[in-house]
One Martini backbone bead per residue (centre of mass of N, CA, C, O) as a GRO file, in nm:
protein
  221
    1MET     BB    1   6.796  11.027   9.491
    2ASP     BB    2   6.505  11.119   9.290
    3ASN     BB    3   6.240  11.209   9.090
    4THR     BB    4   6.153  11.455   9.258
    5ILE     BB    5   6.422  11.628   9.211
    6PHE     BB    6   6.436  11.603   8.904
    7SER     BB    7   6.164  11.756   8.863
    8ALA     BB    8   6.233  12.020   9.030
    9VAL     BB    9   6.473  12.104   8.847
   10ASP     BB   10   6.329  12.113   8.587
   11ASN     BB   11   6.133  12.334   8.674
   12TYR     BB   12   6.352  12.547   8.738
   13ILE     BB   13   6.471  12.569   8.451
   14SER     BB   14   6.208  12.649   8.306
   15ASN     BB   15   6.144  12.909   8.483
   16LEU     BB   16   6.412  13.048   8.418
   17LEU     BB   17   6.447  12.997   8.072
   18LEU     BB   18   6.130  12.973   8.003
   19ALA     BB   19   5.896  13.123   7.844
   20PRO     BB   20   5.586  13.174   7.800
   21ASP     BB   21   5.395  12.949   7.572
   22PRO     BB   22   5.108  12.913   7.405
   23VAL     BB   23   5.163  12.714   7.184
   24LEU     BB   24   5.285  12.485   7.359
   25SER     BB   25   5.048  12.478   7.560
   26ASN     BB   26   4.839  12.396   7.339
   27THR     BB   27   4.980  12.143   7.243
   28GLU     BB   28   4.971  11.986   7.507
   29ALA     BB   29   4.659  12.001   7.539
   30ALA     BB   30   4.590  11.849   7.273
   31ILE     BB   31   4.732  11.587   7.337
   32GLU     BB   32   4.574  11.523   7.600
   33ALA     BB   33   4.276  11.549   7.460
   34SER     BB   34   4.340  11.310   7.239
   35GLY     BB   35   4.511  11.065   7.392
   36ILE     BB   36   4.799  11.102   7.376
   37PRO     BB   37   5.077  11.019   7.485
   38SER     BB   38   5.292  11.129   7.748
   39ILE     BB   39   5.603  11.136   7.544
   40SER     BB   40   5.717  11.382   7.516
   41VAL     BB   41   5.922  11.605   7.536
   42SER     BB   42   6.053  11.824   7.724
   43PRO     BB   43   6.106  12.150   7.748
   44ASN     BB   44   6.419  12.124   7.780
   45GLN     BB   45   6.453  11.922   7.543
   46GLY     BB   46   6.336  12.109   7.328
   47GLN     BB   47   6.555  12.331   7.363
   48PHE     BB   48   6.789  12.150   7.298
   49LEU     BB   49   6.707  12.093   7.006
   50HIS     BB   50   6.704  12.377   6.917
   51LEU     BB   51   7.006  12.431   6.970
   52LEU     BB   52   7.120  12.212   6.787
   53ALA     BB   53   7.001  12.329   6.522
   54ARG     BB   54   7.149  12.598   6.546
   55LEU     BB   55   7.445  12.488   6.567
   56CYS     BB   56   7.410  12.330   6.275
   57GLN     BB   57   7.251  12.523   6.076
   58ALA     BB   58   6.980  12.423   5.994
   59LYS     BB   59   6.759  12.343   5.697
   60LYS     BB   60   6.733  12.022   5.739
   61ILE     BB   61   6.489  11.810   5.884
   62LEU     BB   62   6.457  11.487   6.051
   63GLU     BB   63   6.167  11.305   6.176
   64VAL     BB   64   6.120  11.014   6.386
   65GLY     BB   65   5.835  11.098   6.523
   66THR     BB   66   5.574  11.303   6.599
   67LEU     BB   67   5.306  11.274   6.718
   68GLY     BB   68   5.192  11.608   6.836
   69GLY     BB   69   5.442  11.825   6.763
   70TYR     BB   70   5.636  11.933   6.985
   71SER     BB   71   5.933  11.878   6.877
   72THR     BB   72   5.877  12.003   6.595
   73ILE     BB   73   5.850  12.296   6.686
   74TRP     BB   74   6.129  12.339   6.814
   75MET     BB   75   6.289  12.284   6.554
   76ALA     BB   76   6.148  12.462   6.336
   77ARG     BB   77   6.222  12.735   6.482
   78ALA     BB   78   6.537  12.706   6.382
   79LEU     BB   79   6.451  12.763   6.103
   80PRO     BB   80   6.432  12.904   5.831
   81ALA     BB   81   6.204  13.011   5.612
   82ASN     BB   82   6.335  12.798   5.387
   83GLY     BB   83   6.297  12.557   5.544
   84LYS     BB   84   6.293  12.189   5.649
   85LEU     BB   85   6.048  11.953   5.784
   86VAL     BB   86   6.044  11.604   5.820
   87SER     BB   87   5.779  11.394   5.934
   88LEU     BB   88   5.720  11.075   6.082
   89GLU     BB   89   5.392  10.892   6.099
   90ILE     BB   90   5.192  10.611   6.167
   91ASP     BB   91   4.953  10.791   6.298
   92PRO     BB   92   4.689  10.958   6.178
   93LYS     BB   93   4.581  11.091   6.442
   94HIS     BB   94   4.844  11.216   6.522
   95ALA     BB   95   4.894  11.379   6.265
   96ALA     BB   96   4.638  11.559   6.295
   97VAL     BB   97   4.715  11.701   6.553
   98ALA     BB   98   4.995  11.803   6.463
   99GLN     BB   99   4.890  11.977   6.224
  100LYS     BB  100   4.739  12.177   6.401
  101ASN     BB  101   4.980  12.262   6.573
  102ILE     BB  102   5.146  12.370   6.338
  103GLU     BB  103   4.945  12.581   6.251
  104GLY     BB  104   4.938  12.730   6.529
  105ALA     BB  105   5.256  12.797   6.476
  106GLY     BB  106   5.307  12.870   6.163
  107LEU     BB  107   5.464  12.595   6.015
  108GLN     BB  108   5.329  12.474   5.741
  109ASN     BB  109   5.574  12.569   5.534
  110ILE     BB  110   5.795  12.363   5.686
  111VAL     BB  111   5.608  12.125   5.760
  112ASP     BB  112   5.628  11.770   5.679
  113ILE     BB  113   5.384  11.514   5.706
  114ARG     BB  114   5.432  11.164   5.711
  115ILE     BB  115   5.232  10.869   5.644
  116GLY     BB  116   5.380  10.586   5.822
  117LYS     BB  117   5.626  10.371   5.797
  118ALA     BB  118   5.945  10.446   5.848
  119ILE     BB  119   6.073  10.187   5.709
  120ASP     BB  120   5.929  10.285   5.433
  121LEU     BB  121   5.995  10.600   5.413
  122LEU     BB  122   6.303  10.624   5.404
  123PRO     BB  123   6.358  10.495   5.124
  124GLU     BB  124   6.184  10.715   4.974
  125LEU     BB  125   6.363  10.949   5.044
  126GLU     BB  126   6.613  10.849   4.902
  127ALA     BB  127   6.489  10.795   4.615
  128ALA     BB  128   6.406  11.114   4.599
  129GLY     BB  129   6.643  11.303   4.714
  130GLU     BB  130   6.585  11.443   5.015
  131GLY     BB  131   6.872  11.451   5.064
  132PRO     BB  132   7.043  11.585   5.294
  133PHE     BB  133   7.050  11.614   5.629
  134ASP     BB  134   7.144  11.813   5.917
  135MET     BB  135   6.911  11.675   6.093
  136ILE     BB  136   6.828  11.396   6.322
  137PHE     BB  137   6.528  11.264   6.482
  138ILE     BB  138   6.487  10.997   6.705
  139ASP     BB  139   6.129  10.912   6.819
  140ALA     BB  140   6.016  10.598   6.835
  141ASP     BB  141   6.003  10.295   6.788
  142LYS     BB  142   6.244  10.082   6.923
  143PRO     BB  143   6.311   9.804   6.769
  144PRO     BB  144   6.407   9.986   6.487
  145TYR     BB  145   6.649  10.172   6.557
  146ALA     BB  146   6.885  10.058   6.403
  147GLU     BB  147   6.750  10.103   6.119
  148TYR     BB  148   6.711  10.403   6.142
  149PHE     BB  149   7.016  10.469   6.169
  150GLU     BB  150   7.100  10.361   5.886
  151TRP     BB  151   6.914  10.560   5.729
  152ALA     BB  152   7.025  10.818   5.840
  153ILE     BB  153   7.303  10.798   5.717
  154LYS     BB  154   7.198  10.792   5.418
  155LEU     BB  155   7.060  11.094   5.491
  156SER     BB  156   7.347  11.211   5.501
  157ARG     BB  157   7.633  11.407   5.599
  158PRO     BB  158   7.897  11.557   5.669
  159GLY     BB  159   7.785  11.683   5.988
  160THR     BB  160   7.551  11.523   6.067
  161LEU     BB  161   7.296  11.519   6.310
  162ILE     BB  162   7.219  11.254   6.541
  163VAL     BB  163   6.916  11.205   6.737
  164THR     BB  164   6.851  10.974   7.015
  165ASP     BB  165   6.590  10.864   7.202
  166ASN     BB  166   6.559  10.640   7.453
  167VAL     BB  167   6.858  10.454   7.539
  168ILE     BB  168   6.830  10.365   7.868
  169ARG     BB  169   6.581  10.283   8.033
  170GLU     BB  170   6.649  10.324   8.343
  171GLY     BB  171   6.903  10.119   8.293
  172LYS     BB  172   6.791   9.846   8.142
  173VAL     BB  173   7.037   9.801   7.934
  174LEU     BB  174   7.213   9.632   8.143
  175ASN     BB  175   7.015   9.406   8.062
  176GLU     BB  176   7.083   9.151   7.839
  177ASP     BB  177   6.795   8.975   7.913
  178SER     BB  178   6.586   9.137   7.822
  179ASP     BB  179   6.217   9.122   7.722
  180ASP     BB  180   6.199   9.407   7.637
  181PRO     BB  181   6.152   9.564   7.347
  182MET     BB  182   6.252   9.849   7.414
  183VAL     BB  183   6.525   9.760   7.533
  184LYS     BB  184   6.622   9.596   7.295
  185GLY     BB  185   6.625   9.822   7.100
  186ALA     BB  186   6.827   9.999   7.243
  187HIS     BB  187   7.055   9.803   7.256
  188ARG     BB  188   7.096   9.762   6.955
  189PHE     BB  189   7.159  10.052   6.891
  190ASN     BB  190   7.408  10.096   7.080
  191LYS     BB  191   7.575   9.885   6.931
  192ALA     BB  192   7.560  10.015   6.647
  193LEU     BB  193   7.690  10.280   6.730
  194ALA     BB  194   7.960  10.163   6.835
  195ALA     BB  195   8.024  10.002   6.542
  196ASN     BB  196   8.017  10.282   6.376
  197PRO     BB  197   8.258  10.449   6.172
  198ALA     BB  198   8.063  10.698   6.058
  199VAL     BB  199   8.076  10.797   6.366
  200THR     BB  200   8.057  11.035   6.627
  201ALA     BB  201   7.983  10.940   6.981
  202THR     BB  202   7.730  10.973   7.235
  203ILE     BB  203   7.586  10.940   7.567
  204ILE     BB  204   7.331  11.102   7.747
  205GLN     BB  205   7.210  11.146   8.040
  206THR     BB  206   6.865  11.171   8.166
  207VAL     BB  207   6.690  11.407   8.384
  208GLY     BB  208   6.347  11.443   8.513
  209SER     BB  209   6.023  11.455   8.410
  210LYS     BB  210   6.136  11.182   8.243
  211GLU     BB  211   6.339  11.082   8.410
  212HIS     BB  212   6.540  10.803   8.320
  213ASP     BB  213   6.771  10.854   8.055
  214GLY     BB  214   6.864  10.903   7.691
  215MET     BB  215   7.094  11.055   7.452
  216ALA     BB  216   7.204  11.032   7.128
  217LEU     BB  217   7.513  11.154   6.982
  218ALA     BB  218   7.578  11.209   6.617
  219VAL     BB  219   7.852  11.246   6.391
  220VAL     BB  220   7.919  11.257   6.068
  221ASN     BB  221   8.234  11.197   5.913
   0.00000   0.00000   0.00000
């Protein structure tokens, strides 16, 4: 099996279960037109995040890494009218595109995009008492993933779901000696996840249009 069949099955699932969505299509088009890297979650992964948010009956969600707002929209749509999603984005240009996409989705009263380094913004969230969050999605620069995870726990409560994307890196995490900073970051995170008694966790391998990777799922004890 190869990536061709993975993508074909991914498209099969999307065509079968996901209705055409002009808002999300426009969001994807805006991301491409702006030159933002095409590294958003896939439609199936977006639906997965949406279902997870509904399953944990989230009212407050924290997202680390907004990019163009594609995953943001999927999760925000799972929130009640009085819900809140705080999304952290380092790049002001990405944040501006995301804000327009959020407004196009009619979610501007729910989504609050904060611009800056997540490693600086996370302590500010804690100091301001903006936690605990019901669900936290980490999908940003990989080297500080372990640190993002530690802050996510501080901003959680028992039962909070922490989802972390891109933690398998096409299986490259098996190489303990990799000098790829993305792989090293994922490897550090995976070890931190395994060693932390504050959570019960697993990692699910993912294949599809985004090729071979994995998502970590952790519930705070």
